N, C-alpha and C positions, 0 to 999 in steps of 0.2 A: 272224705280225704279233705285234709286242711290245705286251705288256699294259702300258698306263701308265694312271697316275692311278685306280687301283681304288679305289672309294669304300669309305673305311673306316665310313663313317655310311651306312646304308641309307636314310636320309630323303633322300638325294642324288638330285636329279631324273636322269632317263633322258638318256642321250648323244643327240645327234641323228644321229651317226654310227652307223649300225646295226651295224655291225662292231665297234665300241668297246664298244657295249652288250651284244652277245652274249659278247665276249671276258670282259668284267666280270661277268657273270652265270656263265659256265663258272668262273670262278676263284674267285668266291664259293662255288659249291658243290663246289668241290676237282675240277672234271672229272669229276664223279660219272659212272658207266656208264648210269643209268636217264633221263639227262637228254638230249631229243631237240631237235635243231634241224634245220628244213626250211625252206631258202632258196628262193626262187623270185622272178620278176618279174610284176606285173600292169599292165594296161592295154595298149591297141593301137599308139597312135602315140607316146605317152610313157610309157615303161617306168619303173615304180617298184619299186626292190628292197624285198622284203618277206621276213620270218621269221617261223615259227611255231614257238613253244617249248611244251613240256609234258613231264611226267613221265610214262615209261613205266610201265603198270600202274595208275595213278591216272586218265587221261583215257581216253575211248573212242576206239579208232582208227578204228571205224566211223563215229562221228559227225563226226570230224575230217574224215576222207575225204569224206564225203557233204555236209556243211554247212559246211565252212569252205574246205578246200583248192579242191574242185570250185567253190564259188561264187567264190572269188577268182582262180584261174587259167583257169577257162573262162566264166562268167557274166558276170563285171565285165571281161574283156577284150572281149566282144561288145557291151557296152552302148553304146559310139561308134560301130559299124559303120554305115556309109550303108545306108539301105535304100531307095534309089532305084535308077538303072541297075545299080549295082553288086551288087545282090542281086537274083536272080530270084525273085518272088513264088511261083513254082510250086514253088519248093524246088530247082530244078536249078541246078547249078553245075559249075564247071570241074574239080571231083573228086567221086567218088562221095558224100562225106559232107559236102560243101559246103552242099548245098541244106537239109539237116536241120538243120546248124549255124546257118545264116542264118534259118531259120523260129524256131529257139529265141531266137536274139537278138532279132528283132523282138518276140516275146511276152514277154520281160523287159525290153524297153528302158525305163529312168526316165525321169520328165521332165525330171531334170536331167542335162545331160552332164558327165562328169567332165573334159573338157577345159577347160569355161567355169566351173566350179565348183570348191571346194577338195575333194579326193580324200578326205580324212578325215571330212568332212561325209556326202560321198555314202556311204562304206562304213558310218558309224554309221546315217544315216537310211534307205538303201534297199538295201544289199547284203546285210548281215549279218542273216539272216533269224532268229537265234536269239532266244529271249526274254530271255536273260540276257546281258547286253553291258554292259560299265563300262568306264569309262576308268582308266587306270593312268599315274600321272605320276611315281612315284618307284620306286626298287629295294625299299622297304618294302613297297609295295602290290603290287609283281610277285611278290615271293616269297610273300606273303600268298596270292595267287591261285594261282600254279603250284604251290606245296604243297600246296594243298587239292584239286588234281585239275583245275583250270581250266587252258585255253590262252591263251597270250599271243600277240596279232599285233603286231610291230613293224614300221614303215614307215621307210625311209630318209629323213631329213632333217625328222623329226618328233619331239618330245620326249615326246609322248603315246602310249601303245599301248592296243591293245584287250584286255580280258580276257573271254574267251568260256566260259561254264559248260558244261564238258564232262566232269563227274564221273562216273566209271564204274568204282571200286574194288570188288574183292570184298566181298560183305557175306553174312551169314547171313540166311536167309529167316525169315518168322515162324512160329515152333514153340509147343509147349507150354512153360509155364514149368517149370522143372525146380526150383524151390526152393519153390514154393507150389503144391501141385495140390488139385483138387475134382473131387468125383464130379459134381455137377451146378452147370454154369456155362460160360462161355467156355475155350475151351483155347488162347486167343491168348495170348502174351506178347511183351514187348518185346524188341528186337533190338539190335545195337551200332550202328544207324545212326539219327542223330537225327531225320532227316525222316519216317523210318518210324515212329518212336515218336510223333511230333507226330500223324501222319495216322491213327494207332490211336487216339487221343484224339478227334480231330476227327471221326472215323468215328461215335462214340458221343455226342458232344455237338455237334450241328448248331445252333449259336448263335452269333451274332456277336459276344456279349458274351465269348466265349472268347478272350482275349487270349494270345498268344505273343510274348515279347521274347526277344532273342537277346543275348548277350554272348561275348566270347573271353577266355579265362582261361588263364594259363600262358605265360610268357615264351618258352620253348623249344617247348613242345608246340602253342601256340594253338590249345587246345581249344575246340570250340564249346559253349556252355551256353545253354539255353532255358529262360526262366520263364514258366509257364502258369500263369493263374488266371481266374476268373470276375469280370469286371467286374460292378460292382452287387450282387455277393454278398461278395465278400473284403473285408476291412477295408483301408483305405487304409494304416493304420499298419503293418500286417503286410507287406504289398509293400513298403513302404518299408524296413522293417527287411530284409527279404530282400534286396533290392538293395544296402544299405548293406554288409551283410557279405559280398557278393559282391565287390563294388568294393574291398573291404579286402582282398582274397586277392592277395599279391605273392609267387608262387611261379614256379619253373621249370617245373615239371611238374604236370599234372593228368592222370593217366592212368584214372582211375576215378571214379565218384561217391562211393565213400569219402574219396578227397582232400577233396572239397567238404564232406562231411558232417564231417569232422575239425575244418575251419577255422570252419564257422559253428554248430556246436552249442554250447549254453550253458553245460555244465557237462563239460569235457574230462576231468575225473577221477571223473565219477560212473560206476559201474558198471551204470547204466540208461541205455538209448538214448533221446535227446531228439529224433531225427530218424527218421522212419519210412522204410523203403525196401523196394520190393517190385518184381516183375516182371510185375505183372498190370496191364493198362490199365484193366479195370473197377474195381479197386480206388483207382486214381488218378482216376477219374472220380468216384467216389462221394465221395473227399475234396475235389474240386474243388467239387462241388455243396454242401457243406457250409461252403465259405468258407475252404478251405485253397490253399496255394501249392505245385504240383510243380516241381521243378527236374530238369530232363533233361540228361544229360551225353553228349555224344558218345562212342562207344566202348565203352558199357557198357549191358546190360539192365537195370539197375537204376535205378530213379526214385526220386528223394528227395520225401518230402511233410511240409511244416512248416505249422503247428505240430503237434506230436505229444502225445497223451495217453496214460497207462498203458493206458486200456481199449482203445486202439486194437491193442495186441498180442495182446488176448484175441479181437478180433473178426476174422471170416473173411468173404470175398465169398459164400460159401455159404450164411451165415446168412440171407441176404435172397433167395435163390433156392428155399429150402424153407419150409414153414409155420412160422408164428411158434412155435409150440410146441416143433417139434423143433430150430429154431434157438436157441431158449433153452435147451433142454436141453443142447445141445452146447457152448453157452457156458458153462454152468455148470459142466460137466465140465472145461472148460480152467481155470477157477478153482480146483477142485478139485486138478487136475493141478499148477498152481503150488505150492500149498502141500505136496502130496506131494513134488515133485522138490526143494523147498527144505528141508524140514523132517523127512523120513521118516529119514535117518541120525541126525540130531541127536536126534530123539526116542528112537530105539532105545537110542543111548549113554546118554543121561539116564537111561533106565529101566534098563538092565541095570546102570548103575553106582551110581546114587544112590536109585532110587525103585524097589526090588524089590517093596516092599509093593503098589504099584498093579498088578502084573502077577498074574493069576490064577494060584492054587497049580499046577493041572496044566501051564499053560504055561511057569511058571518053572521048574518041574522039568525039563521039555523042554529048556530053554533051557541050564538048568546042564548037563544030560548032553551037549548038544552042545558046550560050551565047556570040557568037563573037560580036554580035551587041548590046546587052543589054548594057545599060550604068549604071546600078546600081550593087552594090553588092548583093550576094545572100539572104543576111539577109533582106536588102530593099527590094528586090524584093519580098520576102515571105511575108514580113510585108504589102506591098501594096495589094497582093493578099487576104490575110487574111482578113485585114479590108473591102476590096471589098466584099467578100462574106459575112461576118457578116452583112454589110449593106443590100444586097441582101436578106437574109434569114429574116431579121427584117422587111423589105418592104414587104416582101411575107406574113409575118404572120399580119401585121396590114392592109394590103389593103383588099377589099372585096374579099370574097371567089371567086366570079366567074372569077375574074382576077388575083388573088394574085399567084396561082401555075403558070399561064402561065407567068407573069411577070418575075418571079423567073427563070424560066428554059429558056426563051427567053434571059432575061437580062445576066444570067451567059454565055450562047453560044456565044452570041454577043459580050460581053464585053471580054471573054476569046479570042475569035478569034481575035478580032481587036486588042488586047493587044498584042498579038503574032504576028501578021502581021506588028504592029507599032514598034516593037522591045523594048517594054517595059519590056516584061518578056519572059521566053524561054518557049517552050512548055513542058519540063520537069516540072517546076514549075507549071504549070496548072494541070498536072498530079498528083503533089503531093497534092495540096491544095484540088483538087476533092477528093483523096482518104480520106484525112483528114476529109472532110466535110460529106462524107458519113459514116465513121466510127462512127462519133459523133451521128448518129442516130440510133444506134443500142440498145441503153440502154432502157429499159422500163421506167426508171425515167427520165423527162427531167431535174432534178436537177443536177445530175451527170453530164450530157452534159455541162450545163452552167458553172459547177466547171472546165472542161477541157478546156472550151473556155478561162476562164480566166488564167489558169496556162500554156496554151501554148505558150504565149508571153514571160512570164521570162525564159522558157527553150530555146526558139529561141535566146533570149538575151545572156545566157550563151554559147549556142553553137556557136554564133559568136564572142564571146570574147575568149573562151578556149576550143572551139572543142569538141571532144567526152569526155574529162575529165571534161568540164563544165557540160554537161548532167548527167554525173555519179555524181557529186557534186549536181547537182539539185534534181536528182532521191533520193540521201541520205537525203537530208534536207526534202524531202517530206515525205519519210518513217519514219524518226523521228517525223516529225509534226503528222502523222497519229497514230503512236503510243502513243503518248501525249494525244491524244482526247479520252474523254468519253462522253456517251451519258447516262445522268441519272444514272451515277455511274458505268456503264458497259463499258468495253474497246471497243473503236470503231472499233478495228482490229479483234475482236474475230470473230471466233474460231482461228485465224491464230495468233494472239498475244494478250494473250498468247495462246501458241499451246493446242489445245484440240482434241486429236486423235478421240474420238466419235462423235465429231460433224463435223469432215471433210466428214461425208457420204451426207451432204448437204450443202457444201461451193462451192467448185468448179466445182464439178460434182454432179448429184443426182443420189443416189441409189434407187433401187426399193423401192415401198412405205412400202412393209413387211418389210424392212430394216431400215426404218425411225421410230423405236419404242420408242425413247426417244426424250425428248425437249432439247433445248440448256441449257446446264449445268450451265451457269451463270446466266440465267434469275431466277431460282429460284431451291430450293432443296427439296421442301416438295411434290411435285406432278410431277416428271421427267419422268415416264412412261407414254408414248403417248397410247400405243397399245400393246398387245401381239398376235401378228398374225404370224403364221408361214407360211413358203413359200407354196403356194397352188400347188398342185401337181394332176394331172389327176388320176382317176380311170382306170387303164389299164387292170383290170380283163375282 
């Protein structure tokens, strides 16, 4: 059959001629090998030609066989069989299987006879038992359904088709989060399937005020994106701003949540992340209960959370699963690790280059002896070691897991020892770089660690040029930049800048849970009370 009038605009309505519609779909898909067409006829006295369309590998063949083709080819054909003299109520017929078939026909017979009513209405209201049945009227809707894993039913003589939910593509099961691990706490992590991720959230927050809205972003990828928030807790302005930024995205492809993050972040040129991402459902639920908005993207296990503050990157879900004193200690260690990872090489360069008088005599003599054969200044020495370690870390990340960690450890030890023996770097510099590297791994979020890696080099340059004065100047510039940042209208340094005393109970340290009775004040003002729980006291009577 010649293909005529192939629609150039996908908004063109479907053709009444089923053969023409099938040929148009095949041509638009380029006769793709994974496109399946199953043609058959339904009805008993008045046969109607029907075609079932689906993509192999994305739709469930078992579901199609049991709930679509069997229903249409057998059950619907039997609905208008007479139940009087032509069918023996005892189940006996002219053939061994006829009696059983007629028993089944009598049991499923609908109230409406397809011969006396419109076949389309009978199929929609009585025959198709699937909970996901939608009408499809043009090629745009047809491809949006079929390329998502649904099945399409075309009927000859009708311009409207049925879209049956039959998605069954391969997906990863729920596993432990690989980027954020905890000793105590849930081990579940998000997957690449959108509905699995929303179910992990609903499992923890069983409240009807948990609202989830869906969008489709990406002209070519048609990626499903879900916006999740707690109605009555979240600020309406934040929700409106999130929807506005998502609706403004006009891109061909959204392959991962990082695409969304880059489009909606407030300051794309800032080294500090203004959108939080995590694989942990409990961390997302904690943010939702504070009045934040989660953005779930199909195809990635990393869920976005906005607005975001600088303190969020120092907090871990495990802080709330341990005692308050232990959680506070761990959080203070992360703040200490931030300054060590950022400033340790710079301080070493400044002290050994400009401020030798600040170093104790014995230590100064030891450092001078170690650097006696090193041909480079401290800045070049630190630069070489930092770049070398970053290369080793990237190599260990990209290499196969079986050898990645071993190569990183052996490479660091061998190169460090060989560099010291060759007189390229001093032993003290190896210690400084090692301490810096270890400190950069204490943060629950890898995004902040990447920011520190980027800022470390400007601080080293300032220290080499101006000593401790350069470090102070760099710190002032960094704090001024942080104070100017906002995440969806909320100050990035909150609750330190502006200073909010009632929110300090969960900033640098964590007070006991019964003291965390209010939500962050800048997030919303309509539902700020989290709980009214007094301190538990044992009955000593």
